[in-house]
C-alpha positions, 0 to 999 in steps of 0.5 A: 721618808715614809714613802720611801718605806711603804714602797720598798715594803710593797716591792719587796712583798710582792718579790716574795710572793712570787717567788713563793708562789713559782717555789711551791708551783714549780715543786707541785708541777714536777711532783704531779709529772715525775716519771718517778715511782709514788713512793719515791714522789711521797719520799721527796715531798716529805723532805721538800715541803718542811725545807720550804717551811723553813724557808718561809719561816726565814722570811717571815724572822727576817721580815719582822726580826728588830735591828740591833744596830743603828745603821741610818742616821738622821741628817742633821741641819747645820746654819752656814752662815755659823760656820762662815763666822768661826772662820772670819773670826779665826775661832779655833777648837780647844786642844782637849776638846774633840773635834767633829765633823758637821755629821758627827763623825772623827775627820779622817786623815789626809791622805795627802799627808800620809807617808808613802813607801 
């Protein structure tokens, strides 16, 4: 699991670095070779460079923010012998106990029992 996270971070940082490199060199190359007057190039630079800074800061924010929602649930180990024993013994859940599936999520209704229109 930790190797996947490390590889994901390395690949993500590589892609972000490549994007930033080509964004900045492409824009600066365009400014240098532009046929616009120098005053127009200065104004464009004054507008675009802060936008690039906002872009970089947004990327950094998304990289280092703390997730407030749990998006990953660790797998739980289930003893297959225990479930077979319950089936063989005919043990069922009591009516007041909520039935949960193996991963702790309530089971969905079977589509075969949904009335068709």
